[in-house]
N, C-alpha and C positions, 0 to 999 in steps of 0.2 A: 506417475506417482497412481492412480486410473485406480485397477483394482488390485495393483497389491497390497498386503497382505502388509500391513504398518500397526501392531498390536506391540506389537514387540520395541516399536521408536519410543522410547517411554526410560525415565531415569528409573535406575532399582529400584529405589528407597518408595516408585510408585508402587511396587508390587511385597515388600517389605508391610509394607501402609496396608497393603486390600490383606495380604494373610493373618496383619493383629488385629484387625477388624472382624475380616474372619474367625478366628479365633475366642472370641470375643461374642460373640454375638451380635456385632453393632452393622447394621447396615441401612440406619434410617436416613430418612431423605437429606439431601441437603442442600444451601444454593451454591455455588462458584460464580464470582464473577470475574469476570475479562479485564483490565482495563491497563493501561499507561499514565505514566506522572510527569512525567514529561513529555514537551514535542520535539522531535527528531529534528536537527540540522540547523535549531535555531530558528523553526519555523515555527506560525502562530495556528497555527492546526498540527494537523493531521490526515491520515485517507485514510481507512479502512481496507483493510484484502485483504484473501484468502478466504476468505468465504463460503468457495463451493470444493475447498479442496480438502476440507474440514467435514462438508458431508461427505463426500469421499470418504476420506479417514472414517467418521464415523460409520456408515455403512457397513463395510469392509472386517469391520473390528469381530474377531474371532483366532485363537488359541489352537492354531493348528496342533497335527502329533506331535510334530518336529518342533515346536518351540517347547509342548509340553517335554516329549523329552528333553531338550536346551534347561529349559528350567529343571528337572528333576536333576541334572548334571549336576547344578553349581552345589546340593546338599543342604538346601538353602530355605527348599518346602517341601509340610507334610505332605503325604498320598491326598488327607478326602482334602488339599486345599486346590491342587494342582487336578484334583478329581470337579472339582466346581471349575474353575478356568475352563476345563474340556467341554466348558459348555456357555461357556461367558456371551452374553453378549447390550449390546443398548439397550434400553428399557428408556433411557427418561424424557423430560421434554432438553428443549435448546432452545434461547431467544438470541438471535443477534440483527444488529446492526448489518444493514443491504451495503453491500461492498460496492466503491465510490464515492462513500458519505466522508462527510469531512467531520472530523470530530475529533475531543478535544479533551483534556487530561482528565480522569479519576471518574470517566464516567462512563460505566460499563459496555463494553463491547458485544459483550458475550455471557447469558449466565445459563449457568447451565441447574438444567434442577434432575436429581436421580442420584440411586442407594448410593449411600457413600467411598462401598470396594468398586460405581461403576465412572462414579463423579473422580477420582481421586486417578482413574486409570490413566485416564485422556486430556490429562495435565500438560502434559508433555510437549508434546507431538501436539494438542491448538495454541500450546503457544508460541514456536517453533513454524507453522506454521501464519498462524497473521504476522506476527511479528515481524517474518522474514517480506513477507510480501504486502503490509501495513509500511513499513519503512525505503526498500523502493517505492512505492506508489507516493507517498508524499514528496521526495526524491522525485522522479518526474515527474510530480507536479508542479513544483517550483522551477525549473529546469527548463519546461512548457511558460513560465508565466515571463522565468525570465525573454525564452524569445518571441513576447510580442505576440503570441497570432499564428508565426510563424513553423515549418515543420518540425517536428526532433525526431530526428528514428533512434533506433535502443539502437547501440555495437557494441556491447560488449563481452559478449559469450566471452573469446581468448582471456579475457580476466576476472572472470565471478567466481566466485568459492569453488568450485565443481561443474558439471553439469545442472542436477536442481536446481541453485542455484541463480543459472543461466539461464535456465526456461522455464523456474519460474517466474525468476529475476525480471524476465523478459515480457508474463503474462502482466504481471504486478505497473511498473512500465505502462504498456501498453496503458489499462485503466486508469496509469493518472495524467496521458493525457499526450503519449505518442501517441505516431502516427506509424508505427511500426513496428518489425526490429529483422538486422539481420540475422538470427537463430531461426533457421529454417524448420526446426527442427519445434518452435516456438509458434510457428508460426502457420504448421502444419498442426499443432498438439488443438489450434484458439482461433483456430481458422482468420486470423489476420493479419495485414499486409505483412508479406516477407520484403526484403528493401535493402541499396545498397550497389557499388560500381561497381569499382577492379584497385588489383592490389598493385604497390611497386611495382613486385616484380614481372605482372604483367610486362610494363613498359618498355624490361629490360630482360625479357628473353626474347623482343626482339631485335633486329641490328639497330635501327636508328626511334629516335620515341615517334618518331611522325606516322610511321609505320603501323604502329602498335595503337596511333590513337585510329586509322582509318578503318584498321583490320577490326576493332572493337565495334566502331561504328556499323560498319559494313553487318559486322551479327548482332547490334543489338540500331532497329531502326528507329526503333519506337521511341530507346528512352538512352538517350545516348551522353552521361557526363564521364566526361571524361579529367582522370587525375592529375593534374599538371607541376605537379612538386618535385619528382623523383631525378628532376636535373636541374635547371634553373627556372623560376617558375614566373619571371618577368619579359626574359629571352627567349627562353624557351618552348617553356608546355603552354603558356597562353597563347604568343607568335602562333606551336600547331597546333592548337586548337580551334582558332579562327581559320586557318587553314580550309580546316579539315568541314569547321560549319560552311567555310562557303563552299566547299568542292560541292556541298550533299543540298545550303538551297542555291549550285547554280544550274544539278542534276537535277530540278523537282525534289527534291525525298528530302526534304528536313524532316526529324524526329517529330514526335508528338510531345517529347519534355526532352529537350540537351540544356547542356552545364560544364561546368568545372566544379573538381573538389580541391580543395587547399588542403591540408594538412601536416603543416606545418610552417615557420618561422611567423613574422610579422603578420596576422591578422590582417589586422583594422589594416594595414597597409599596402599590401595585397591586394585586398580585396579590392579597396578604392580604385589602386591601379589597373586591374582586370578589369573593375567595371569599366572605364571608359576606356579600354581600348575592344572592351566586347562591344560600345556602344558607338563604336568610330567604326567598326566597321558591320554595326548594323545587326543584331545580334544584342535587342536592349532588350528581350524575353529572356536571352539567357537565363542560368539561374544561377550562380558563387553559393555551393557547397563545403563547409567547412568542419574539422575534426577534430585531429591534437587534442588530447585531454582536456574539453572543455564544462563546464558546469555551467554552476548560475551564476554565481560570479563574476568570469570571464567574460558567458555568454553580453554579461545586464555590462557590462565593464567594457566588450567593441563596440555594444549596440550608444552606449553615452559616445562613443569616439569614431560615431560615423561608418563602421561598417559595414561597404555592400555588401552582409550574408545574408541572404534571405531564407536560407535553409541549415539543417545544425546535425551533422552524423554525433552523438556524445555517447557517450562506451562506460570508460571505468569508474572511474567521478561518479554515476549514475546505477549499475549494477552495485558496486559495491557499498553505495553511500559512501566514499570518504570518509567528510568529515565525518561521518555519527554511525559505526559499523552498530549500530544494532538499539533497535526499539523501547527495551524495555518494559515490556508489555507483561503483566502478575497477572496469576490466576492463586484469590486467598476466599477464603470461607466467608459465606456470607447472616448463615442463620442455618438449624437445622431443625426437624420437624417433630415432634412430639405431641403424640396426644393428637396428631389433626391438624399442629397449630405449629407455627412456625417461629421457632427462640430467637433471634436477632443475635448475630456474633460480632465482634470489634475487639481488632488486630490495633492495639496500641504499640505505637513508639514515640521516643526523647524528641524524635523529627515530626512535628504535629504534619506536615504534609502527605506524612508515611500512615495517617494513620487512620484506618479505611468505615466505608460509609456501611452499616448495618442490614440486613433488615433484608427482603421483596422487594426491588425495584424494580422501576423502567426511568424512558432515558424522554420529556418531551421537548423538542427545539420551539424556541421562543420566536417568531420573524416578525422585524417591525413591519406593519397593516401596509403603511405606506411605500417602503421603498421594499420587499421584500425585503430585505437583508437582516441578519443574525441577530437576534438581542441579544440572548442570552439559549444554555441549557438548563434543562432545571431537571434535576435526581428526585425521583419522589420515593413515597412508597405502592405498590404497583397497583395497592386496590384506589389512592385516588382518582378522583378524576375533578377536567376543568373543563369551564365556559366559554369562552374569549369575551361573554357578557358583563364578565363580573370584573372588577379590579385581582390585579395580581400582586403577591406580594412575594418577592424573593430573599434568601438568606446566604451571605456569603459564606463560608465552610469555616474558615479560619478567619479572616476580618470581620468577628460575630455582632460588628459596633454597622455594618454592612450592610443596609438593606435600602430594596429597590425595588419599586410603587409602581411596578403598570395598572394608566388608567383603565377603565373597560372601554373595547370597540377598538381599541390602537395596536393589538397584538393579536398575530394568530398563532397556533398549539400544531405541531405534529409528533406524534407518538415516530420514534426513531426507533424500538426495539424489537422484531419483530417476530412472529412466532416460525420456529425453520425445524422442530422436529417435535414433533407429540408424542408421548409413548410410543418411542425409542423409531419413529417411523418416521419418512422427512415428509411437509408438509410446505414445506420453499421446492422453487422450480428456478434452477440459479437465470440469470439474463446472459445472452453472448457475453464475448469479453469486447467487442467494440460497442454493444448498446452499456453494460455499464461505464468504459472510458466517455459516451456520447449523458448518463447522467452525469456522471465526476463531474465533469466539465457544467453541467446547469449545477450542478451546488457548488460549485468551486463560484463561483457566479451569486450567492446569497450572504459571500464573503465580502465585508464593509475593504476598501483597499487598504489601506490600515491595520487588515492585519491576513492579505496580501505580501508585502512588502517584506524583503527577505533578510531586510537588518531593522533591530530593535521590530518586528510587526505590535501591536496593540493584541492582546490579552483578549480571548471572546470567555464572559464570563462564566461559567459552571456552579450555578449556583441549590442549596437543599431545599426541598420543600418547609415549610412550619412545620410537619408529621418529623420526616425525622431529623431538621434539625434538634427538635425538640427528641425524638429517641433518643439521638447522639447523646446528645449533653445528656440524658439521663443513664444510660448508663456508661458511661464516663466516671460523672460522680459517685456510683454507683459503686465502680471496683473502686477509688480514688476513699471511699468509707470501707474498704475493706482493709487499707493497707496503713 
């Protein structure tokens, strides 16, 4: 992405609406919220990612001469509107949740405050970026959780839905917890570890497997991980790997990192047999890497079966989030500024879960003071202030009879929406991807184990402040009285 001009990466109706606003002299400042309604992949949480690419996109927005010429050719846009577009730039404010933060349904991940034409234009690209990277970061966090701290390598480039999905998906996977990627372009762009071993074709290109292993170990003396399942894992691959490791040991040239990789077959059975063979030969510190269409459920199952695997290469199911291919983030109008004051707006639905939270809001994270674990999240009006020295009452947004009371001094608060753009200028400096990864790992440690489990996780409550609760119900009553 970088300096690429993605201004036309938008749905056509964003432009037709912009022209409608322009023709009606309607360019009021508005607030749009980016949020999602359901955690992906059956998870109890999600990982927010993609903010750095949103920043790059916002910074680069402009309509080039070629863009204007193309739009003119569509015979949909008047010359006065095209003239306006030729000088377009983003002048608004954006607040965002830092990348790597654990997040939950219905709370704003981004808040855009801008003239409506500007806010409308950026909707599609912002959702495209945030939805994709948050999806893959969440999937990666689940895979890494299943691996119980053992290294996970992102191996999915060749199965990703295109170069951008493979490259930015790799970025998101590292944020979610992967220790590196096979994607060299992603490794270069984002300064993350480039990782990999070799393919079956390397073995097949030699007269025999043993020679292939010897040549590979000679070429890469500091990282000799040998793929052992080209012909026969236990009768050929592992014995030949042991021969090479023995030759290296006898010559005093043992690699700093060495081991075998399994890419097919019954991984639990083969890894346990291979472990015994390696240990018997004196190579107890040899790693056993597994690949072969892994996901969090299969890794968890292999762990349960006692598989002797201590490193994981995860490709297709991670980079595509195969079981849940879309994040589902939305971009909804929350307020319009009239006479210097924000007028809250609400979207109704027959599905109560789709009724939006109105007004200018922020999000506070509430931690249990004793454990440091997340107690709940609180969506409040932006002007509301809280003190940890006072008791706190929370309102469930749907089950209105449910209220939670927190005693003073038993909790801590952190506002998680941070200023990103002010008056069109970026005031936020993105950390490096590896720094975001470290932050994300700490974030996940604030989740209770019950929320991190892979099946039927415990929900973290996202509650409303009393002010927001009353505002929402007042707007609903007003609308009902008109019908």
